Jmol script that loads the backbone (N, CA, C; Angstrom):
load data "model"
ATOM      1  N   MET A   1       1.064  -0.789   0.175  1.00  0.00           N
ATOM      2  CA  MET A   1       0.089   0.468   0.280  1.00  0.00           C
ATOM      3  C   MET A   1       0.806   1.136  -0.154  1.00  0.00           C
ATOM      4  N   LEU A   2       0.398   2.347  -0.950  1.00  0.00           N
ATOM      5  CA  LEU A   2       1.365   3.237  -0.432  1.00  0.00           C
ATOM      6  C   LEU A   2       0.052   4.736  -0.588  1.00  0.00           C
ATOM      7  N   SER A   3       0.390   5.085   0.777  1.00  0.00           N
ATOM      8  CA  SER A   3      -0.270   6.367   0.620  1.00  0.00           C
ATOM      9  C   SER A   3       0.085   7.298   0.263  1.00  0.00           C
ATOM     10  N   LEU A   4      -0.001   9.126   0.436  1.00  0.00           N
ATOM     11  CA  LEU A   4       0.208  11.040   0.211  1.00  0.00           C
ATOM     12  C   LEU A   4      -0.623  11.395   1.495  1.00  0.00           C
ATOM     13  N   GLU A   5       0.040  12.133   1.439  1.00  0.00           N
ATOM     14  CA  GLU A   5      -0.946  13.260   2.208  1.00  0.00           C
ATOM     15  C   GLU A   5      -0.159  14.317   2.160  1.00  0.00           C
ATOM     16  N   VAL A   6      -1.044  15.401   2.104  1.00  0.00           N
ATOM     17  CA  VAL A   6      -0.942  16.467   0.610  1.00  0.00           C
ATOM     18  C   VAL A   6      -1.040  17.658   1.909  1.00  0.00           C
ATOM     19  N   GLN A   7      -0.365  18.133   2.554  1.00  0.00           N
ATOM     20  CA  GLN A   7      -0.861  19.375   3.047  1.00  0.00           C
ATOM     21  C   GLN A   7      -1.022  20.457   2.352  1.00  0.00           C
ATOM     22  N   VAL A   8      -2.342  20.610   1.943  1.00  0.00           N
ATOM     23  CA  VAL A   8      -3.525  22.740   1.834  1.00  0.00           C
ATOM     24  C   VAL A   8      -3.401  23.420   2.077  1.00  0.00           C
ATOM     25  N   ARG A   9      -3.207  24.941   1.613  1.00  0.00           N
ATOM     26  CA  ARG A   9      -3.343  26.137   1.985  1.00  0.00           C
ATOM     27  C   ARG A   9      -4.680  26.208   1.250  1.00  0.00           C
ATOM     28  N   ILE A  10      -5.733  27.439   1.993  1.00  0.00           N
ATOM     29  CA  ILE A  10      -7.071  27.616   0.568  1.00  0.00           C
ATOM     30  C   ILE A  10      -6.887  29.108   1.098  1.00  0.00           C
ATOM     31  N   PRO A  11      -6.462  30.200   0.683  1.00  0.00           N
ATOM     32  CA  PRO A  11      -5.960  31.197  -0.042  1.00  0.00           C
ATOM     33  C   PRO A  11      -7.932  32.075   0.361  1.00  0.00           C
ATOM     34  N   ALA A  12      -8.925  31.866  -0.496  1.00  0.00           N
ATOM     35  CA  ALA A  12      -9.844  32.375   0.219  1.00  0.00           C
ATOM     36  C   ALA A  12     -11.037  32.039   0.618  1.00  0.00           C
ATOM     37  N   ALA A  13     -10.929  30.666   1.156  1.00  0.00           N
ATOM     38  CA  ALA A  13     -11.608  29.793   1.785  1.00  0.00           C
ATOM     39  C   ALA A  13     -11.448  31.371   3.471  1.00  0.00           C
ATOM     40  N   ARG A  14     -13.135  31.924   3.252  1.00  0.00           N
ATOM     41  CA  ARG A  14     -13.902  32.671   4.460  1.00  0.00           C
ATOM     42  C   ARG A  14     -14.433  31.469   5.671  1.00  0.00           C
ATOM     43  N   SER A  15     -14.467  30.946   5.557  1.00  0.00           N
ATOM     44  CA  SER A  15     -15.687  29.617   6.290  1.00  0.00           C
ATOM     45  C   SER A  15     -15.258  28.276   6.189  1.00  0.00           C
ATOM     46  N   LEU A  16     -16.152  27.248   6.788  1.00  0.00           N
ATOM     47  CA  LEU A  16     -16.321  26.393   6.885  1.00  0.00           C
ATOM     48  C   LEU A  16     -16.903  25.592   4.631  1.00  0.00           C
ATOM     49  N   LYS A  17     -17.801  26.522   5.043  1.00  0.00           N
ATOM     50  CA  LYS A  17     -18.221  26.200   3.780  1.00  0.00           C
ATOM     51  C   LYS A  17     -17.677  25.773   2.570  1.00  0.00           C
ATOM     52  N   ASP A  18     -17.265  27.053   2.740  1.00  0.00           N
ATOM     53  CA  ASP A  18     -16.015  27.336   1.874  1.00  0.00           C
ATOM     54  C   ASP A  18     -15.123  26.114   1.354  1.00  0.00           C
ATOM     55  N   ARG A  19     -14.169  26.547   2.839  1.00  0.00           N
ATOM     56  CA  ARG A  19     -13.367  25.120   2.591  1.00  0.00           C
ATOM     57  C   ARG A  19     -13.807  24.018   2.176  1.00  0.00           C
ATOM     58  N   ARG A  20     -15.073  23.748   2.501  1.00  0.00           N
ATOM     59  CA  ARG A  20     -15.448  22.131   1.842  1.00  0.00           C
ATOM     60  C   ARG A  20     -15.785  22.281  -0.004  1.00  0.00           C
ATOM     61  N   GLN A  21     -16.268  23.589   0.046  1.00  0.00           N
ATOM     62  CA  GLN A  21     -16.847  23.514  -1.327  1.00  0.00           C
ATOM     63  C   GLN A  21     -14.992  23.348  -2.339  1.00  0.00           C
ATOM     64  N   VAL A  22     -13.977  23.415  -1.820  1.00  0.00           N
ATOM     65  CA  VAL A  22     -12.909  23.425  -3.009  1.00  0.00           C
ATOM     66  C   VAL A  22     -12.681  22.216  -2.218  1.00  0.00           C
ATOM     67  N   LEU A  23     -12.430  21.378  -1.158  1.00  0.00           N
ATOM     68  CA  LEU A  23     -12.343  20.647  -1.185  1.00  0.00           C
ATOM     69  C   LEU A  23     -12.774  19.124  -1.833  1.00  0.00           C
ATOM     70  N   ARG A  24     -14.074  19.446  -1.500  1.00  0.00           N
ATOM     71  CA  ARG A  24     -14.921  17.868  -2.301  1.00  0.00           C
ATOM     72  C   ARG A  24     -14.533  17.513  -3.304  1.00  0.00           C
ATOM     73  N   PRO A  25     -14.663  18.527  -4.009  1.00  0.00           N
ATOM     74  CA  PRO A  25     -14.991  18.847  -5.871  1.00  0.00           C
ATOM     75  C   PRO A  25     -12.905  17.014  -5.477  1.00  0.00           C
ATOM     76  N   ILE A  26     -12.313  17.348  -4.650  1.00  0.00           N
ATOM     77  CA  ILE A  26     -10.614  17.366  -4.753  1.00  0.00           C
ATOM     78  C   ILE A  26     -10.213  15.571  -4.182  1.00  0.00           C
ATOM     79  N   LEU A  27     -10.794  15.478  -3.076  1.00  0.00           N
ATOM     80  CA  LEU A  27     -11.372  13.898  -2.212  1.00  0.00           C
ATOM     81  C   LEU A  27     -12.310  13.195  -3.199  1.00  0.00           C
ATOM     82  N   ASP A  28     -13.660  12.910  -3.810  1.00  0.00           N
ATOM     83  CA  ASP A  28     -14.996  12.433  -4.440  1.00  0.00           C
ATOM     84  C   ASP A  28     -13.888  12.602  -6.282  1.00  0.00           C
ATOM     85  N   GLY A  29     -12.798  13.096  -6.724  1.00  0.00           N
ATOM     86  CA  GLY A  29     -13.119  13.224  -7.433  1.00  0.00           C
ATOM     87  C   GLY A  29     -11.557  12.650  -7.698  1.00  0.00           C
ATOM     88  N   ALA A  30     -10.879  11.565  -6.721  1.00  0.00           N
ATOM     89  CA  ALA A  30      -9.502  11.009  -6.779  1.00  0.00           C
ATOM     90  C   ALA A  30     -10.726  10.177  -5.900  1.00  0.00           C
ATOM     91  N   ARG A  31     -11.396  10.306  -5.583  1.00  0.00           N
ATOM     92  CA  ARG A  31     -12.170   8.641  -5.320  1.00  0.00           C
ATOM     93  C   ARG A  31     -12.477   7.733  -6.935  1.00  0.00           C
ATOM     94  N   ARG A  32     -13.413   9.106  -7.096  1.00  0.00           N
ATOM     95  CA  ARG A  32     -13.752   8.475  -8.730  1.00  0.00           C
ATOM     96  C   ARG A  32     -12.681   8.493  -9.633  1.00  0.00           C
ATOM     97  N   ARG A  33     -11.875   9.102  -9.890  1.00  0.00           N
ATOM     98  CA  ARG A  33     -10.949   9.760 -11.054  1.00  0.00           C
ATOM     99  C   ARG A  33     -10.061   7.586 -11.164  1.00  0.00           C
ATOM    100  N   PHE A  34      -9.114   7.792  -9.299  1.00  0.00           N
ATOM    101  CA  PHE A  34      -8.372   7.007  -9.842  1.00  0.00           C
ATOM    102  C   PHE A  34      -8.736   5.716  -8.544  1.00  0.00           C
ATOM    103  N   LYS A  35      -9.572   6.028  -8.588  1.00  0.00           N
ATOM    104  CA  LYS A  35     -10.066   4.442  -7.083  1.00  0.00           C
ATOM    105  C   LYS A  35      -9.484   4.449  -6.127  1.00  0.00           C
ATOM    106  N   VAL A  36      -9.031   5.361  -5.440  1.00  0.00           N
ATOM    107  CA  VAL A  36      -8.223   5.327  -4.156  1.00  0.00           C
ATOM    108  C   VAL A  36      -9.117   5.368  -3.101  1.00  0.00           C
ATOM    109  N   SER A  37      -8.300   5.229  -1.561  1.00  0.00           N
ATOM    110  CA  SER A  37      -9.325   6.287  -1.004  1.00  0.00           C
ATOM    111  C   SER A  37      -9.029   7.167  -0.853  1.00  0.00           C
ATOM    112  N   ALA A  38      -9.055   7.868  -0.271  1.00  0.00           N
ATOM    113  CA  ALA A  38      -9.778   9.663   0.386  1.00  0.00           C
ATOM    114  C   ALA A  38     -10.167  10.266   1.454  1.00  0.00           C
ATOM    115  N   ALA A  39      -9.658  10.806   2.053  1.00  0.00           N
ATOM    116  CA  ALA A  39     -10.097  11.580   3.379  1.00  0.00           C
ATOM    117  C   ALA A  39      -9.620  13.302   4.019  1.00  0.00           C
ATOM    118  N   GLU A  40     -10.387  13.695   4.360  1.00  0.00           N
ATOM    119  CA  GLU A  40      -9.415  15.048   4.875  1.00  0.00           C
ATOM    120  C   GLU A  40      -9.290  14.444   6.526  1.00  0.00           C
ATOM    121  N   VAL A  41      -7.963  14.600   6.782  1.00  0.00           N
ATOM    122  CA  VAL A  41      -7.099  13.444   7.657  1.00  0.00           C
ATOM    123  C   VAL A  41      -6.522  14.581   8.853  1.00  0.00           C
ATOM    124  N   GLU A  42      -6.293  15.882   8.637  1.00  0.00           N
ATOM    125  CA  GLU A  42      -5.270  16.813   9.686  1.00  0.00           C
ATOM    126  C   GLU A  42      -6.818  18.007   9.558  1.00  0.00           C
ATOM    127  N   GLY A  43      -6.299  18.964  10.264  1.00  0.00           N
ATOM    128  CA  GLY A  43      -6.669  20.321   9.697  1.00  0.00           C
ATOM    129  C   GLY A  43      -8.355  20.382   9.523  1.00  0.00           C
ATOM    130  N   GLN A  44      -9.787  19.669  10.050  1.00  0.00           N
ATOM    131  CA  GLN A  44     -10.661  20.260  10.020  1.00  0.00           C
ATOM    132  C   GLN A  44     -11.651  21.591  10.801  1.00  0.00           C
ATOM    133  N   ARG A  45     -10.789  22.178  11.115  1.00  0.00           N
ATOM    134  CA  ARG A  45     -11.301  22.810  12.038  1.00  0.00           C
ATOM    135  C   ARG A  45     -10.778  24.014  11.724  1.00  0.00           C
ATOM    136  N   SER A  46      -9.711  24.327  10.674  1.00  0.00           N
ATOM    137  CA  SER A  46      -9.396  25.187  10.297  1.00  0.00           C
ATOM    138  C   SER A  46      -9.930  25.595   8.684  1.00  0.00           C
ATOM    139  N   TRP A  47     -10.509  26.909   8.372  1.00  0.00           N
ATOM    140  CA  TRP A  47     -11.036  27.841   6.873  1.00  0.00           C
ATOM    141  C   TRP A  47      -9.968  26.699   6.647  1.00  0.00           C
ATOM    142  N   GLN A  48      -8.232  27.931   6.425  1.00  0.00           N
ATOM    143  CA  GLN A  48      -7.521  27.588   5.158  1.00  0.00           C
ATOM    144  C   GLN A  48      -6.612  26.721   5.121  1.00  0.00           C
ATOM    145  N   ARG A  49      -7.013  25.704   5.954  1.00  0.00           N
ATOM    146  CA  ARG A  49      -5.276  24.624   6.018  1.00  0.00           C
ATOM    147  C   ARG A  49      -6.279  23.360   5.477  1.00  0.00           C
ATOM    148  N   ALA A  50      -5.185  22.320   5.522  1.00  0.00           N
ATOM    149  CA  ALA A  50      -6.375  20.509   5.664  1.00  0.00           C
ATOM    150  C   ALA A  50      -4.987  19.766   5.146  1.00  0.00           C
ATOM    151  N   GLY A  51      -4.777  19.086   5.322  1.00  0.00           N
ATOM    152  CA  GLY A  51      -4.319  18.250   5.777  1.00  0.00           C
ATOM    153  C   GLY A  51      -5.482  16.185   5.146  1.00  0.00           C
ATOM    154  N   LEU A  52      -4.862  16.031   3.870  1.00  0.00           N
ATOM    155  CA  LEU A  52      -5.550  15.136   2.768  1.00  0.00           C
ATOM    156  C   LEU A  52      -5.395  13.849   2.329  1.00  0.00           C
ATOM    157  N   GLY A  53      -5.101  12.627   3.129  1.00  0.00           N
ATOM    158  CA  GLY A  53      -4.334  11.528   1.868  1.00  0.00           C
ATOM    159  C   GLY A  53      -6.023  10.706   1.222  1.00  0.00           C
ATOM    160  N   PHE A  54      -4.575  10.173   0.605  1.00  0.00           N
ATOM    161  CA  PHE A  54      -4.642   8.463   0.050  1.00  0.00           C
ATOM    162  C   PHE A  54      -4.250   7.605   0.371  1.00  0.00           C
ATOM    163  N   ALA A  55      -5.267   7.301  -0.362  1.00  0.00           N
ATOM    164  CA  ALA A  55      -3.693   5.447   0.241  1.00  0.00           C
ATOM    165  C   ALA A  55      -5.103   4.582  -1.505  1.00  0.00           C
ATOM    166  N   VAL A  56      -4.089   3.617  -1.701  1.00  0.00           N
ATOM    167  CA  VAL A  56      -3.861   3.106  -2.845  1.00  0.00           C
ATOM    168  C   VAL A  56      -3.125   1.549  -3.109  1.00  0.00           C
ATOM    169  N   VAL A  57      -3.470   0.562  -3.099  1.00  0.00           N
ATOM    170  CA  VAL A  57      -3.073  -1.423  -2.931  1.00  0.00           C
ATOM    171  C   VAL A  57      -3.569  -1.264  -4.157  1.00  0.00           C
ATOM    172  N   ALA A  58      -2.499  -2.151  -4.233  1.00  0.00           N
ATOM    173  CA  ALA A  58      -2.157  -2.172  -6.479  1.00  0.00           C
ATOM    174  C   ALA A  58      -1.217  -3.680  -6.007  1.00  0.00           C
ATOM    175  N   SER A  59      -1.374  -4.614  -7.650  1.00  0.00           N
ATOM    176  CA  SER A  59      -0.416  -5.811  -6.898  1.00  0.00           C
ATOM    177  C   SER A  59       0.546  -5.297  -7.636  1.00  0.00           C
ATOM    178  N   SER A  60       1.625  -4.508  -7.688  1.00  0.00           N
ATOM    179  CA  SER A  60       2.504  -4.198  -8.626  1.00  0.00           C
ATOM    180  C   SER A  60       2.841  -2.440  -8.163  1.00  0.00           C
ATOM    181  N   HIS A  61       4.254  -2.327  -7.297  1.00  0.00           N
ATOM    182  CA  HIS A  61       5.040  -1.654  -6.837  1.00  0.00           C
ATOM    183  C   HIS A  61       4.758   0.155  -8.249  1.00  0.00           C
ATOM    184  N   THR A  62       4.922  -0.979  -9.317  1.00  0.00           N
ATOM    185  CA  THR A  62       4.120   0.028 -10.509  1.00  0.00           C
ATOM    186  C   THR A  62       3.263   1.138 -10.092  1.00  0.00           C
ATOM    187  N   GLY A  63       2.630  -0.162 -10.149  1.00  0.00           N
ATOM    188  CA  GLY A  63       1.176   0.087 -10.307  1.00  0.00           C
ATOM    189  C   GLY A  63       0.611   1.349  -8.883  1.00  0.00           C
ATOM    190  N   ALA A  64       1.163   1.332  -8.151  1.00  0.00           N
ATOM    191  CA  ALA A  64       0.769   2.438  -6.919  1.00  0.00           C
ATOM    192  C   ALA A  64       1.327   3.019  -7.068  1.00  0.00           C
ATOM    193  N   VAL A  65       2.561   3.109  -7.862  1.00  0.00           N
ATOM    194  CA  VAL A  65       3.502   4.980  -7.890  1.00  0.00           C
ATOM    195  C   VAL A  65       2.953   5.768  -8.597  1.00  0.00           C
ATOM    196  N   GLU A  66       2.213   4.463  -9.925  1.00  0.00           N
ATOM    197  CA  GLU A  66       1.824   5.319 -11.172  1.00  0.00           C
ATOM    198  C   GLU A  66       0.098   5.719 -10.459  1.00  0.00           C
ATOM    199  N   ALA A  67      -0.096   5.310  -9.772  1.00  0.00           N
ATOM    200  CA  ALA A  67      -2.069   5.294  -8.979  1.00  0.00           C
ATOM    201  C   ALA A  67      -1.799   6.977  -8.600  1.00  0.00           C
ATOM    202  N   ILE A  68      -0.382   6.994  -7.388  1.00  0.00           N
ATOM    203  CA  ILE A  68      -0.630   7.836  -6.306  1.00  0.00           C
ATOM    204  C   ILE A  68       0.847   9.487  -7.529  1.00  0.00           C
ATOM    205  N   ASP A  69       1.077   8.991  -8.879  1.00  0.00           N
ATOM    206  CA  ASP A  69       1.476  10.208  -9.063  1.00  0.00           C
ATOM    207  C   ASP A  69       0.584  10.526  -9.369  1.00  0.00           C
ATOM    208  N   ALA A  70      -0.507   9.398 -10.578  1.00  0.00           N
ATOM    209  CA  ALA A  70      -1.803  10.429 -11.239  1.00  0.00           C
ATOM    210  C   ALA A  70      -2.326  11.770 -10.049  1.00  0.00           C
ATOM    211  N   VAL A  71      -2.793  10.392  -8.705  1.00  0.00           N
ATOM    212  CA  VAL A  71      -3.753  11.622  -8.188  1.00  0.00           C
ATOM    213  C   VAL A  71      -2.467  12.599  -7.339  1.00  0.00           C
ATOM    214  N   GLU A  72      -1.640  12.900  -7.298  1.00  0.00           N
ATOM    215  CA  GLU A  72      -0.665  14.440  -7.095  1.00  0.00           C
ATOM    216  C   GLU A  72      -1.302  15.023  -8.157  1.00  0.00           C
ATOM    217  N   ARG A  73      -0.861  14.667  -9.683  1.00  0.00           N
ATOM    218  CA  ARG A  73      -0.606  15.565 -10.514  1.00  0.00           C
ATOM    219  C   ARG A  73      -2.099  16.509 -10.269  1.00  0.00           C
ATOM    220  N   PHE A  74      -3.313  15.343  -9.947  1.00  0.00           N
ATOM    221  CA  PHE A  74      -4.894  16.349  -9.573  1.00  0.00           C
ATOM    222  C   PHE A  74      -4.444  16.917  -9.227  1.00  0.00           C
ATOM    223  N   VAL A  75      -4.702  16.526  -7.959  1.00  0.00           N
ATOM    224  CA  VAL A  75      -4.686  17.940  -6.736  1.00  0.00           C
ATOM    225  C   VAL A  75      -4.212  18.931  -6.801  1.00  0.00           C
ATOM    226  N   TRP A  76      -2.409  19.400  -7.561  1.00  0.00           N
ATOM    227  CA  TRP A  76      -1.663  20.326  -7.664  1.00  0.00           C
ATOM    228  C   TRP A  76      -2.956  20.965  -9.285  1.00  0.00           C
ATOM    229  N   SER A  77      -3.557  20.075  -9.720  1.00  0.00           N
ATOM    230  CA  SER A  77      -4.470  21.248 -10.917  1.00  0.00           C
ATOM    231  C   SER A  77      -5.488  22.114 -10.118  1.00  0.00           C
ATOM    232  N   PHE A  78      -5.575  22.320  -8.934  1.00  0.00           N
ATOM    233  CA  PHE A  78      -6.721  22.740  -8.780  1.00  0.00           C
ATOM    234  C   PHE A  78      -6.359  24.072  -8.154  1.00  0.00           C
ATOM    235  N   PRO A  79      -6.551  25.526  -8.962  1.00  0.00           N
ATOM    236  CA  PRO A  79      -5.954  26.528  -8.369  1.00  0.00           C
ATOM    237  C   PRO A  79      -6.543  26.720  -7.495  1.00  0.00           C
ATOM    238  N   GLU A  80      -7.577  25.979  -6.381  1.00  0.00           N
ATOM    239  CA  GLU A  80      -7.573  27.056  -5.880  1.00  0.00           C
ATOM    240  C   GLU A  80      -6.540  26.983  -4.340  1.00  0.00           C
ATOM    241  N   ILE A  81      -6.261  25.786  -4.912  1.00  0.00           N
ATOM    242  CA  ILE A  81      -4.814  25.660  -2.723  1.00  0.00           C
ATOM    243  C   ILE A  81      -3.753  26.164  -4.131  1.00  0.00           C
ATOM    244  N   GLU A  82      -3.207  26.056  -2.421  1.00  0.00           N
ATOM    245  CA  GLU A  82      -1.976  25.892  -2.746  1.00  0.00           C
ATOM    246  C   GLU A  82      -1.540  24.503  -1.999  1.00  0.00           C
ATOM    247  N   VAL A  83      -0.806  23.996  -2.738  1.00  0.00           N
ATOM    248  CA  VAL A  83       0.150  22.912  -2.135  1.00  0.00           C
ATOM    249  C   VAL A  83       1.505  23.168  -1.215  1.00  0.00           C
ATOM    250  N   LEU A  84       1.588  22.744  -0.523  1.00  0.00           N
ATOM    251  CA  LEU A  84       1.612  23.304   1.056  1.00  0.00           C
ATOM    252  C   LEU A  84       3.519  21.664   0.855  1.00  0.00           C
ATOM    253  N   ASP A  85       3.241  20.523   1.368  1.00  0.00           N
ATOM    254  CA  ASP A  85       4.057  19.932   1.393  1.00  0.00           C
ATOM    255  C   ASP A  85       3.272  18.351   1.356  1.00  0.00           C
ATOM    256  N   THR A  86       4.195  17.446   0.501  1.00  0.00           N
ATOM    257  CA  THR A  86       3.584  15.979   0.407  1.00  0.00           C
ATOM    258  C   THR A  86       3.821  15.417   1.617  1.00  0.00           C
ATOM    259  N   ILE A  87       3.966  13.989   1.768  1.00  0.00           N
ATOM    260  CA  ILE A  87       4.482  13.145   1.887  1.00  0.00           C
ATOM    261  C   ILE A  87       3.882  11.290   2.047  1.00  0.00           C
ATOM    262  N   ARG A  88       4.981  10.902   1.296  1.00  0.00           N
ATOM    263  CA  ARG A  88       4.091   9.583   0.661  1.00  0.00           C
ATOM    264  C   ARG A  88       4.998   8.050   1.723  1.00  0.00           C
ATOM    265  N   THR A  89       4.060   6.874   1.461  1.00  0.00           N
ATOM    266  CA  THR A  89       4.596   6.664   2.794  1.00  0.00           C
ATOM    267  C   THR A  89       3.816   5.196   2.377  1.00  0.00           C
ATOM    268  N   TRP A  90       4.338   4.321   2.668  1.00  0.00           N
ATOM    269  CA  TRP A  90       5.069   2.561   2.414  1.00  0.00           C
ATOM    270  C   TRP A  90       4.238   2.222   3.625  1.00  0.00           C
ATOM    271  N   SER A  91       3.341   1.288   2.542  1.00  0.00           N
ATOM    272  CA  SER A  91       3.062  -0.154   4.476  1.00  0.00           C
ATOM    273  C   SER A  91       3.049  -1.149   3.725  1.00  0.00           C
ATOM    274  N   GLU A  92       3.640  -2.254   4.691  1.00  0.00           N
ATOM    275  CA  GLU A  92       4.135  -4.133   3.940  1.00  0.00           C
ATOM    276  C   GLU A  92       2.609  -4.332   4.247  1.00  0.00           C
TER     277      GLU A  92
END
end "model"
wireframe off; spacefill off
backbone 0.3
color backbone group
């Protein structure tokens, strides 16, 4: 299993509702397009910061890396957010 944690900033968010409107398409889109698990894993009470977690289980190392690479590119494609940090972790 390969996981990806992405720390993001949402500069235009002025409320939790604004924040959800930005994060929902990212999480739902990643689940739908790349068949990964996706969740908000950190910063639920902050308007402008969030930690997003993605995980994939694949039959090969290459398959897992390709899936997470695609998810990372997808997250970076949203102009409403600033990506602050990304961390990849392998689990046995």
